[in-house]
C-alpha positions in Angstrom: 109.6 88.9 108.0 108.0 92.5 109.1 106.2 94.5 106.1 106.8 98.2 106.8 105.0 100.8 105.2 105.8 104.8 106.0 103.0 106.6 105.9 104.9 109.6 105.3 105.7 108.6 101.9 102.6 106.5 101.2 100.3 108.2 99.1 97.9 105.1 98.4 98.9 104.6 94.8 97.6 101.4 95.1 100.5 99.4 93.2 101.0 97.7 96.1 97.5 96.4 96.2 97.7 95.1 93.1 101.1 93.0 93.2 100.5 91.5 96.6 96.4 91.4 97.6 97.5 88.8 100.1 99.0 91.4 102.1 97.9 95.0 101.3 94.2 96.0 100.8 92.1 99.2 100.8 89.5 99.9 103.7 86.1 100.9 103.5 87.7 104.7 103.4 90.2 104.1 100.7 93.4 104.0 103.4 96.0 101.2 102.9 95.6 98.5 105.5 98.1 95.6 105.3 99.4 92.5 107.2 102.6 93.2 108.9 103.5 89.8 109.5 102.8 87.7 106.9 103.4 83.9 106.2 107.4 83.6 104.7 105.8 82.1 101.5 104.8 85.7 100.7 108.1 86.8 100.6 108.5 87.0 96.9 105.4 89.2 96.5 106.1 91.4 99.4 108.9 92.1 97.8 107.8 92.8 94.3 105.1 95.2 96.2 107.7 96.9 97.7 110.0 96.9 94.5 106.6 98.7 92.3 105.8 101.4 95.3 106.0 104.4 93.2 107.1 106.2 96.5 109.3 103.9 97.8 107.1 103.8 101.5 107.7 100.1 101.9 110.2 97.7 102.8 110.5 94.4 103.9 113.1 93.7 107.0 113.3 90.7 109.2 111.7 89.8 112.0 
């Protein structure tokens, strides 16, 4: 699985960080960072993060 974030859409709301802190986090400057290739065991929370994103900036694709 690959997590993709459209930086043009992302507004750093942080809903993904709340839904999937194992994948998403903010750096010291408040910019979103994420694991592009998380373990497949995290698929459910990755999909949840994509669902709760207000900008729909996150997609999950097969790697």
